[in-house]
Each structure stands twice: as C-alpha cells, then as structure tokens.
C-alpha positions as CSV (number, residue, x, y, z in Angstrom):
1,M,83.5,84.5,103.1
2,P,85.2,84.3,106.5
3,L,85.3,80.8,108.0
4,K,84.0,79.8,111.4
5,W,84.0,77.0,113.8
6,V,80.8,76.2,115.7
7,L,81.5,74.7,119.2
8,H,79.2,73.3,121.8
9,W,79.5,73.2,125.6
10,Q,80.2,69.7,126.9
11,P,79.3,69.5,130.6
12,N,81.4,67.3,132.9
13,A,79.8,64.0,133.9
14,G,77.1,64.5,136.4
15,T,76.6,68.2,135.6
16,T,74.2,70.1,133.4
17,V,74.3,73.5,131.6
18,N,73.0,76.5,133.4
19,S,72.8,80.3,132.9
20,Q,75.7,80.9,135.3
21,I,78.0,79.2,132.8
22,I,76.8,81.5,130.1
23,N,77.5,84.5,132.4
24,E,81.0,83.3,133.1
25,V,81.8,82.6,129.5
26,T,80.7,86.1,128.4
27,Q,82.7,87.7,131.2
28,C,85.7,85.7,130.0
29,V,85.3,87.1,126.4
30,E,85.2,90.6,127.9
31,S,88.2,89.9,130.1
32,I,90.3,89.2,127.0
33,N,89.2,92.5,125.4
34,G,86.2,91.3,123.4
35,V,84.1,94.3,122.4
36,K,80.4,93.6,122.5
37,E,78.7,94.4,119.2
38,G,75.1,93.4,119.7
39,R,72.8,90.4,119.7
40,W,72.7,87.5,117.2
41,K,70.3,84.6,116.6
42,A,70.1,81.5,114.5
43,T,67.3,79.0,114.4
44,I,67.1,75.2,113.7
45,T,63.8,73.5,112.9
46,F,63.3,69.7,112.8
47,Y,60.9,68.8,110.0
48,K,59.1,65.5,109.5
49,P,57.0,64.4,106.5
50,M,53.2,64.5,106.6
51,I,52.8,61.2,104.7
52,R,49.3,60.4,103.5
53,A,48.0,56.8,103.5
54,E,48.6,56.3,99.7
55,Q,52.2,57.5,100.1
56,A,53.0,55.4,103.2
57,L,54.8,52.7,101.1
58,A,56.6,55.0,98.8
59,G,59.7,55.1,100.9
60,D,61.1,58.0,98.8
61,F,60.6,60.7,101.5
62,P,63.5,61.7,103.8
63,R,62.3,60.5,107.3
64,D,63.2,63.9,108.7
65,F,65.5,66.8,108.0
66,L,66.8,70.1,109.5
67,G,66.0,73.6,108.3
68,I,68.5,76.3,109.4
69,A,68.1,80.1,109.3
70,L,71.4,82.0,109.7
71,P,71.6,85.7,110.7
72,E,74.3,86.4,108.1
73,Q,72.1,85.1,105.3
74,P,68.6,86.5,106.1
75,N,67.2,85.8,102.6
76,K,68.4,82.1,102.5
77,Y,67.3,79.0,104.2
78,Y,69.4,75.8,104.6
79,L,68.0,72.3,104.4
80,I,70.1,69.3,105.7
81,I,69.3,65.6,105.3
82,R,72.0,64.2,107.6
83,L,71.3,60.5,106.7
84,Q,72.1,61.1,103.0
85,R,74.7,63.9,103.7
86,I,72.8,66.4,101.6
87,V,72.9,70.2,102.2
88,L,70.8,72.6,100.1
89,E,70.7,76.4,100.0
90,A,67.2,77.7,99.2
91,D,65.4,81.0,99.2
92,S,63.9,81.9,102.6
93,S,60.4,81.6,101.0
94,I,60.8,77.8,100.9
95,Q,59.5,77.7,104.5
96,M,56.2,79.2,103.4
97,I,56.0,76.9,100.3
98,M,56.5,73.8,102.5
99,E,53.8,75.0,104.8
100,K,51.3,75.5,101.9
101,L,52.2,72.2,100.3
102,Q,51.7,70.5,103.7
103,S,54.4,68.0,102.7
104,Y,56.5,68.5,105.9
105,K,55.6,69.9,109.2
106,S,57.8,71.5,111.9
107,R,58.3,69.1,114.8
108,V,60.4,71.4,117.1
109,S,62.4,74.6,116.7
110,L,65.5,75.7,118.7
111,N,66.9,79.2,118.9
112,F,70.6,79.9,119.3
113,E,70.8,83.4,120.7
114,G,73.2,85.6,122.5
115,F,75.9,88.3,122.0
116,Q,78.5,89.0,119.4
117,Y,82.0,90.2,120.2
118,Q,84.8,91.6,118.1
119,L,88.3,90.5,119.1
120,G,90.9,91.7,116.6
121,D,90.6,89.5,113.5
122,F,88.1,87.3,115.2
123,Q,84.4,87.5,115.9
124,L,83.0,85.5,118.8
125,R,79.3,84.7,119.3
126,V,78.2,83.1,122.5
127,G,74.6,81.9,122.8
128,K,72.1,79.8,124.7
129,V,70.2,77.0,123.0
130,L,66.5,77.4,123.8
131,P,63.3,75.8,122.4
132,T,61.1,78.4,120.7
133,H,58.6,79.9,123.2
134,S,60.6,78.5,126.2
135,E,63.3,79.5,128.6
136,N,64.3,75.9,129.2
137,L,68.1,76.0,128.6
138,R,69.2,73.1,126.3
139,G,72.8,74.0,125.7
140,I,75.4,76.6,125.0
141,V,77.2,77.3,121.7
142,M,80.0,79.4,120.5
143,E,80.9,80.6,117.0
144,V,84.5,81.6,116.4
145,E,84.9,83.4,113.1
146,Y,88.2,84.3,111.6
147,L,87.7,87.3,109.2
148,P,90.8,87.4,106.9
149,I,90.8,83.9,105.4
150,S,88.2,81.7,103.8
151,S,90.4,78.6,103.3
152,M,89.8,76.1,106.1
153,E,93.2,74.5,105.8
154,K,95.1,77.8,105.7
155,A,93.3,79.1,108.7
156,R,93.5,75.8,110.8
157,Q,96.7,76.7,112.7
158,V,95.5,80.2,113.5
159,M,92.1,78.8,114.7
160,E,93.8,76.1,116.9
161,D,96.2,78.7,118.4
162,F,93.3,81.0,119.2
163,M,91.4,78.2,120.8
164,D,94.4,77.3,123.0
165,I,94.5,80.9,124.3
166,W,90.7,80.9,124.8
167,Q,90.6,77.6,126.6
168,Q,93.5,78.8,128.8
169,A,91.6,81.9,129.8
170,L,88.4,79.9,130.4
171,S,90.1,77.3,132.5
172,K,90.9,79.9,135.2
173,R,87.2,80.0,136.0
174,S,87.0,76.3,136.9
175,L,83.7,75.7,135.1
176,P,82.1,72.2,135.0
177,G,82.8,71.5,131.4
178,H,84.5,72.7,128.2
179,F,83.8,73.8,124.6
180,M,84.2,71.1,122.0
181,H,84.9,71.5,118.3
182,M,83.8,68.5,116.2
183,E,84.6,69.2,112.5
184,P,82.2,67.4,110.2
185,N,83.5,65.7,107.1
186,F,82.5,68.5,104.7
187,A,83.6,66.5,101.7
188,E,80.7,64.0,102.4
189,Y,78.3,66.9,101.8
190,G,80.1,67.9,98.6
191,L,81.7,71.0,100.2
192,A,85.2,72.2,99.3
193,D,87.9,73.9,101.3
194,Q,86.6,77.5,100.5
195,Y,84.2,78.3,103.3
196,T,80.5,79.0,102.6
197,S,77.3,79.4,104.7
198,Q,76.5,75.8,103.8
199,H,79.6,74.8,105.9
200,T,78.0,76.7,108.8
201,A,74.7,74.9,108.4
202,V,76.4,71.5,108.4
203,Q,78.3,72.5,111.6
204,Y,75.0,73.5,113.3
205,A,73.5,70.1,112.3
206,T,76.5,68.4,113.9
207,V,76.3,70.5,117.0
208,M,72.6,69.7,117.3
209,A,73.3,66.0,117.2
210,Q,75.9,66.4,119.9
211,L,73.5,68.4,122.1
212,I,70.8,65.7,121.7
213,A,73.3,63.0,122.6
214,T,74.4,64.9,125.7
215,V,70.7,65.4,126.9
216,Q,70.0,61.7,126.3
217,A,73.1,60.6,128.2
218,V,72.0,62.7,131.2
219,Q,68.5,61.3,131.0
220,A,69.9,57.7,130.9
221,R,71.9,58.4,134.0
222,N,68.8,59.6,135.8
C-alpha cells in the first residue's frame, strides 16, 4: 500500500494553534495546485482498564492503550500499547466486544478531520484535532501519502524533496510554527520496511504523544 508520513503542527514558543492557521495551510495546498477531493476523518481513543478489586494486584493489565480508526480501513481497528511497543490489527467489532466485556473503558476520544487533496503522485490530508463533541482545537495534523511506492527507504528521498518544496511554499505565509515529522522506530513494533496501516497507526500514536507534550508545555508556561 502507499506509504505516508503523519506530521503535526509545532507552534512557536508563546503561540498556540488556531483555526486561522488551518485556513492558511489549506490555501497553501491549493496554491500549489492541490485538488480538493473531499473530507476525511480518523479517530483516536484512549482506553484505561476497569480493574475490579480482586484484580487490582494482578499487574498483568496494560495501564492504558490507544485505539485508532483509520478511514482507509473502515473494517479494522488498531490497538497500540506504547509502553510495550505493541501494535495489533483487529476487526472493527473489537470496540463493541470491549464495551460488553467491560474490561476497558474509553477515557477520551480525539477526531482528526479535514480535507483531502490530490497533488500529482501525492495525497495530502490536512486536519484539525478536536475532542469528540467539542470544537476546542487541540492541534493540526497533515498526512502526506506517496502513491507509487510502498518501501519507506526507497521513497524517503522523494518524501524529503516534497517536504522541502512544501515547507518553502508555507514559509511565505510567515505562520507562527511549522509542521514536524518524527518518524517512530517501526522495528521496535515489529514492523518492516513495506508500509502497512499498522505503520500509520503507530505514527498517529507518536503524533498524539507530541500534541500532549505541546499542550503540557504551554500549560506549564502559563
């Protein structure tokens, strides 16, 4: 399958994300001939265990983990335990099973949603990060998908060249921040060079950790 990079918006020190930045970013995509193809949405849910008194000392339960629903795999659900570097692909019905078993409960869900653009051999998705049932903007993400190649190493140079062109176009708008790409160590999760949806799920988990760190840094300054 085509490989992608998932990037997050890193605000400059003393600034926060706002919807004006999203507007500027999407205008920038259109200015370099990106063709709007419609909307997209991914969802991350934080789960924590519902440990009963007799299980409290067991210590065998992951303290918490992430569940990720991706638009390109509507029948699948991805579970990530970051501490142990485990990623699992399950049937989407696993969410209902967990609910019925009452073993884990959803603590918070975040939606990544926005527009998808076609740009030659690339697809760009730019989206806001919003808590479910809220318009409180928590961050901005961008997916860059390169359609012809599924080997991460073979596509790396093309991706880096594209990102240089993109950052150049965006820099003309003098926005208070920039998009950051932090590639996880996929080998730690047992993932190979050939790209899969599990790679995407791991990238979203990494982006999520970065967004939380950014929010915490802002709160600490205030």
